[in-house]
C-alpha positions as CSV (number, residue, x, y, z in Angstrom):
1,C,13.0,-5.9,-0.2
2,S,10.2,-6.5,2.4
3,V,12.5,-6.4,5.3
4,R,13.5,-3.1,6.8
5,S,16.1,-4.2,9.1
6,A,19.8,-3.9,7.7
7,E,21.0,-6.6,9.6
8,H,18.6,-9.3,7.8
9,S,18.7,-7.7,4.4
10,E,21.3,-7.8,1.4
11,L,21.8,-5.7,-1.7
12,Y,23.0,-7.3,-4.9
13,I,24.9,-5.1,-7.4
14,V,24.7,-6.8,-10.8
15,E,25.8,-5.7,-14.0
16,G,23.1,-5.2,-16.7
17,D,19.6,-5.7,-17.4
18,S,19.7,-9.4,-18.5
19,A,21.3,-10.5,-15.3
20,G,19.2,-8.0,-13.3
21,G,16.1,-9.7,-14.6
22,S,17.1,-13.1,-13.4
23,A,18.4,-11.8,-10.2
24,K,15.1,-9.9,-9.4
25,Q,13.1,-13.1,-10.3
26,G,15.4,-15.6,-8.6
27,R,15.8,-13.8,-5.4
28,D,14.0,-14.2,-2.2
29,R,12.0,-10.8,-2.1
30,R,12.1,-10.8,1.7
31,F,15.4,-9.8,2.4
32,Q,17.1,-9.5,-1.2
33,A,17.3,-6.4,-3.3
34,V,18.8,-6.0,-6.6
35,L,20.6,-3.2,-8.4
36,P,21.2,-3.2,-11.8
37,L,24.1,-1.1,-13.2
38,R,23.6,-0.2,-16.7
39,G,26.9,0.1,-18.5
40,K,30.3,1.0,-17.0
41,I,30.3,3.2,-13.9
42,L,32.6,6.1,-14.0
43,N,36.2,5.3,-13.3
44,V,36.7,7.4,-10.0
45,E,40.7,7.0,-10.4
46,K,40.3,10.0,-12.9
47,A,37.2,11.7,-11.6
48,R,37.2,14.0,-8.6
49,L,34.2,13.4,-6.1
50,D,31.9,16.1,-7.2
51,H,32.4,14.9,-11.0
52,A,31.7,11.3,-9.7
53,L,28.5,11.9,-7.9
54,R,27.0,13.2,-11.2
55,N,27.3,9.8,-12.8
56,N,23.8,8.1,-12.8
57,E,25.1,4.6,-11.5
58,I,27.2,5.9,-8.7
59,K,24.2,8.1,-7.5
60,A,21.8,5.2,-7.9
61,L,24.2,3.0,-5.7
62,I,24.7,5.8,-3.1
63,Q,21.1,6.4,-2.7
64,A,20.4,2.7,-2.4
65,L,22.9,2.2,0.3
66,G,21.7,5.3,2.2
67,T,25.0,6.2,3.8
68,G,26.1,9.2,2.2
69,V,29.6,9.6,0.7
70,G,33.1,10.9,1.8
71,A,33.1,13.3,4.6
72,Q,29.2,12.6,4.9
73,F,29.4,9.0,5.1
74,N,27.8,7.4,8.2
75,V,27.7,3.5,8.2
76,E,25.1,3.6,10.8
77,N,22.5,4.9,7.9
78,L,23.2,1.7,6.0
79,R,20.3,0.2,4.5
80,Y,21.6,-3.5,4.0
81,G,24.0,-5.6,6.2
82,R,25.4,-7.3,3.2
83,I,26.5,-5.5,-0.1
84,I,27.2,-8.2,-2.6
85,I,29.1,-7.5,-6.0
86,M,27.6,-10.0,-8.6
87,T,29.4,-9.8,-11.9
88,D,29.9,-12.2,-14.9
89,A,33.1,-14.6,-14.8
90,D,34.8,-12.7,-17.4
91,V,37.0,-9.7,-18.2
92,D,34.2,-7.0,-18.3
93,G,33.0,-8.6,-15.1
94,A,36.4,-8.4,-13.5
95,H,36.7,-4.6,-14.8
96,I,33.3,-3.8,-13.2
97,T,34.5,-5.3,-9.9
98,T,37.7,-3.4,-9.8
99,L,35.8,0.0,-10.4
100,L,33.4,-0.8,-7.7
101,L,36.1,-1.8,-5.3
102,T,38.1,1.4,-6.0
103,M,34.9,3.3,-5.6
104,F,34.3,1.9,-1.9
105,Y,37.8,2.0,-1.1
106,R,38.0,5.7,-1.8
107,Y,34.8,6.9,-0.5
108,M,33.2,4.3,1.8
109,E,35.9,2.5,3.3
110,P,34.0,2.0,6.6
111,L,31.8,-0.6,4.4
112,I,34.7,-2.8,4.1
113,T,36.4,-2.3,7.4
114,S,33.0,-3.0,9.1
115,G,32.7,-6.4,7.1
116,H,29.8,-5.3,4.8
117,L,31.2,-5.7,1.3
118,Y,31.3,-9.2,-0.3
119,L,31.6,-10.9,-3.9
120,A,29.5,-13.4,-5.4
121,K,31.0,-16.4,-7.0
122,P,28.9,-17.7,-9.9
123,P,29.5,-21.1,-11.4
124,L,31.5,-21.4,-14.5
125,Y,29.9,-24.9,-15.8
126,K,27.1,-26.8,-15.3
127,I,28.1,-30.5,-15.8
128,S,24.9,-33.0,-16.4
129,T,24.6,-36.6,-16.7
130,S,21.5,-38.8,-16.9
131,R,21.9,-39.2,-13.1
132,S,23.0,-35.9,-11.6
133,T,23.9,-32.3,-12.3
134,R,26.7,-30.6,-11.0
135,Y,27.6,-26.8,-11.0
136,V,31.5,-26.1,-10.8
137,Y,33.3,-22.6,-10.1
138,T,37.1,-23.4,-11.7
139,E,38.5,-25.0,-14.6
140,E,40.4,-27.2,-12.0
141,E,37.1,-28.5,-10.5
142,K,35.7,-29.1,-13.9
143,E,38.8,-31.1,-15.1
144,A,38.7,-33.1,-11.8
145,L,35.1,-33.9,-12.1
146,L,35.2,-35.1,-15.9
147,R,38.3,-37.3,-15.1
148,K,36.4,-39.1,-12.3
149,S,33.0,-39.3,-14.0
150,S,32.5,-43.0,-15.7
151,A,29.2,-41.7,-17.3
152,R,29.0,-41.9,-21.0
153,N,26.8,-38.9,-21.8
154,I,28.2,-35.7,-20.4
155,A,26.6,-32.3,-21.1
156,L,28.8,-29.5,-20.5
157,Q,27.4,-26.0,-20.3
158,R,29.7,-23.2,-19.9
159,Y,28.3,-20.0,-18.5
160,K,29.3,-16.8,-20.2
161,G,27.4,-14.6,-18.0
162,L,24.7,-14.4,-15.4
163,G,22.0,-13.5,-17.9
164,E,22.5,-17.0,-19.4
165,M,21.2,-18.6,-16.1
166,N,17.6,-18.7,-15.6
167,P,16.1,-17.6,-12.1
168,E,16.2,-20.9,-10.6
169,Q,19.5,-21.6,-11.6
170,L,20.7,-18.2,-10.3
171,W,19.1,-18.7,-7.0
172,E,20.4,-22.3,-6.2
173,T,24.2,-21.5,-7.0
174,T,24.7,-17.8,-6.3
175,M,22.1,-16.4,-4.3
176,D,20.6,-19.0,-1.8
177,P,22.3,-18.5,1.5
178,E,22.4,-22.3,2.2
179,R,24.3,-23.2,-0.9
180,R,26.1,-20.1,-2.4
181,T,29.6,-18.9,-2.1
182,L,30.4,-15.4,-0.9
183,I,34.0,-14.0,-0.4
184,Q,34.3,-11.3,2.1
185,V,36.1,-8.4,0.8
186,T,39.1,-7.1,3.0
187,L,40.8,-3.9,2.9
188,E,43.9,-5.6,1.3
189,D,41.8,-6.6,-1.4
190,A,40.3,-3.1,-2.1
191,A,43.6,-1.5,-1.8
192,S,45.0,-4.0,-4.3
193,A,42.0,-3.1,-6.9
194,D,43.2,0.5,-6.2
195,Q,46.8,0.1,-6.9
196,T,46.0,-1.8,-10.1
197,F,43.9,1.1,-11.3
198,D,46.6,3.7,-10.3
199,M,49.1,1.5,-12.5
200,L,46.7,1.0,-15.4
201,M,45.9,4.8,-15.6
202,G,49.6,5.5,-15.5
C-alpha cells in the first residue's frame, strides 16, 4: 500500500491466488496491502523454528510484517497496524486460520497482546429480491431473513469461498472499514488454537 505509517495501514492475509486477485482489485490501495498464501503454511506444531523459517509462506509473511521472529522479534518494527486473516468460511479456511494463529502465538505473541491481529468475517450468503440485496453472515441470520421476507422471487447465493466474490462485493462486505466485521484475536483465542493443534497432533 502507499501509506508508510503502520498506524494507518493494514495487511490482509488471504488464501490462494483467486481470493488474492479479488482482494487486490477490491482493496483501497492507499492503506490496504494483500499477501496471498499459496497452499497450506507449514504446521509449526511439528516443526522447530529453524525448519519453519525455511517454509516459503512463513518467510514471506515474516518479511511482510518486518518484525523478525522468535528471540529477534520487535513489535516496534511492525509495518502494518492491523494484520487481518481473511480465509474462506469452510473447513480448509478454518484449518489455515488455526495454523496461522498457532504460528503467531508461538513466535509473535506480542502482535496478539498488543491488539494487532484480527479475523475478517466474510458473508455466507447473498439474498436478492427485486427491491434489495442483503449479505448475511450466519445460517441463523439467513433463516430469519427468509422467514420475514414477503418477496415472491428470492435469489439465494451461497459463497463457498472468497474467490467467488467479485472485487466490489469483497470490498463492500469484508474490506470496507465502514461496513466490514472484524474480530480482534485475543490471547485466549490463540491459546485455544494452539491447544487444538496439540490435541490433533497427539
